[in-house]
N, C-alpha and C positions, 0 to 999 in steps of 0.2 A: 370647668373641664379640667381634666387630670394634668399635672405639671409633669412634663418629661424632662429628664436629665440626660442629657447626650455627654459622653464621656468618649474621648478619642483615645485609641491605644497607639502606642508606637508600633514600628514595623516589627521590632522583636517581639513585643506583647502579642501581636496579632498572630505571628507564627507559633509562638508557646501555646496559644490558645487553640488554634486550629490543630495542632499536634495532640493536644490533650483530648479535644471532642473526637477527633479520629480514633484514637486509642480506646477512648470508653466506648465508641461505637463499634468497634471491632471486638472488643471483650464482650460486650452485651448484644452482639448481632443476633444470637438465638433468639433471645428474649424480645427483640424489635420483631422479628418475623412472627413470633407467637402472637403479640399482641396485634399487628397488623392483620393477621388471619382471623384473630378473635373478634376485632370490630367489624369485620364483614360478614362474620357470621359463617365463614368457610372453614370447614375442617383442615387442621394444619398437622401433618404428621412429624413425629419427633424421633 
């Protein structure tokens, strides 16, 4: 079986990670919509 490495983050690290992920998501939101539409085979207007 694969060995898993669990690492815990401090509260500050968790907050920074969440902020970074949210910022990246917002920055790439159009790309995410395109991929979601593409994977379902539906046409996505741009």
